[in-house]
C-alpha positions in Angstrom: 0.0 0.0 0.0 1.1 3.5 -0.7 0.6 4.6 2.9 3.2 2.1 4.1 5.8 3.6 1.8 4.8 7.1 2.7 5.2 6.3 6.4 8.4 4.3 6.5 10.0 5.3 3.3 11.2 3.4 0.2 13.8 0.8 -0.2 17.3 2.1 0.7 18.9 2.8 -2.6 22.4 2.6 -1.2 22.0 -1.1 -0.8 21.8 -1.8 -4.5 21.2 -5.5 -3.8 20.9 -7.7 -0.7 19.1 -6.9 2.6 17.0 -4.1 1.1 13.9 -6.3 1.8 15.0 -7.1 5.3 15.6 -3.4 6.0 12.2 -2.5 4.7 10.5 -5.3 6.6 12.3 -4.3 9.8 11.1 -0.7 9.4 7.6 -1.9 8.7 7.6 -4.1 11.9 8.9 -1.2 14.0 6.1 1.0 12.7 3.5 -1.5 13.7 2.8 -3.2 10.4 2.6 -7.0 10.5 4.8 -9.0 8.1 3.1 -12.3 7.7 4.2 -15.7 6.4 1.9 -17.4 3.8 3.0 -21.0 3.4 0.7 -21.5 0.4 2.4 -18.7 -1.5 4.7 -19.7 -4.4 7.6 -17.4 -5.3 9.9 -17.9 -8.2 13.2 -16.4 -7.5 16.0 -16.3 -10.0 18.8 -16.5 -7.5 22.3 -15.5 -8.6 21.2 -13.0 -11.2 23.0 -10.1 -9.4 26.1 -12.0 -8.4 27.4 -15.5 -7.9 26.7 -16.8 -4.4 29.7 -16.4 -2.2 31.6 -14.3 -4.8 33.6 -11.4 -3.4 31.0 -9.0 -4.7 28.1 -10.9 -3.0 29.9 -11.3 0.3 31.0 -7.6 0.4 27.5 -6.3 -0.3 25.7 -8.6 2.1 28.2 -7.8 4.8 27.9 -4.1 4.4 24.1 -4.0 4.0 23.5 -6.4 7.0 25.5 -4.1 9.3 23.8 -1.0 8.0 20.3 -2.6 8.5 21.1 -3.5 12.1 22.6 -0.1 12.8 19.6 1.7 11.3 16.8 -0.4 12.9 17.9 -2.2 16.1 17.3 -0.5 19.4 20.6 0.1 21.2 19.8 -2.0 24.2 19.9 -5.1 22.0 23.5 -4.5 21.0 24.3 -4.8 24.7 21.9 -7.6 25.6 23.1 -9.7 22.7 26.8 -8.9 22.8 27.9 -12.1 21.2 25.6 -11.6 18.2 26.7 -7.9 17.9 30.3 -9.0 18.0 29.7 -11.7 15.3 27.8 -9.1 13.1 30.8 -6.9 13.0 33.7 -9.4 13.0 32.5 -12.8 11.8 32.8 -11.9 8.1 36.6 -11.7 8.5 36.6 -15.3 9.7 34.4 -16.4 6.8 36.5 -14.8 4.1 39.7 -16.2 5.5 38.1 -19.7 5.3 37.2 -19.0 1.6 40.8 -17.8 1.1 39.5 -14.3 0.1 41.2 -11.1 1.0 39.9 -9.3 4.1 40.5 -5.9 2.6 37.0 -5.5 1.1 35.6 -6.1 4.6 38.0 -3.6 6.2 37.0 -1.1 3.5 33.3 -1.9 4.3 33.9 -0.9 8.0 35.5 2.4 6.8 32.6 3.0 4.4 30.1 2.4 7.2 32.0 4.8 9.4 31.8 7.4 6.6 28.0 6.7 6.3 27.5 6.9 10.0 26.0 10.5 10.0 23.4 9.4 7.4 22.7 6.1 9.2 22.2 8.0 12.5 19.9 10.5 10.8 17.9 7.6 9.3 17.9 5.8 12.7 16.4 8.9 14.4 13.7 9.0 11.7 13.0 5.3 12.0 12.8 5.4 15.8 10.2 8.2 15.6 7.9 5.8 13.7 8.5 3.0 16.1 5.2 2.0 17.8 5.8 -1.6 18.9 7.3 -2.2 22.3 10.8 -3.7 22.8 9.3 -7.0 24.0 7.1 -7.2 20.9 10.2 -6.6 18.7 12.2 -9.2 20.6 9.4 -11.8 19.9 9.7 -11.0 16.2 13.5 -11.2 16.2 13.8 -14.4 18.2 
């Protein structure tokens, strides 16, 4: 519905690919909209059209966009409550790329890019938290 997009905004164009749907759904949940699962639905997804799974490009974008999604949408108390998950979010990709024998430099550059984007992310976060109507306990039920 148009009113949903007017209230929470469009897909984040910076993402290009990967996690833009998760970010949008997260914002919708925070604003009190229900995201539902319909098991009888059939979706045909042409996976791998943007990039080959586990390619450097795919891993770099999913890493960056996942971190931005969490920074934009997750209430701060959850970073502290789930310290291990927070640590993994920011540092586990380095372990994964070493296992795949890829260079860690794209992930280090991702962290610098996220730092440069931090003012924009914080501005978006403030805007998102203003639309938040669900309680933290309701959010936690969705997340877990």
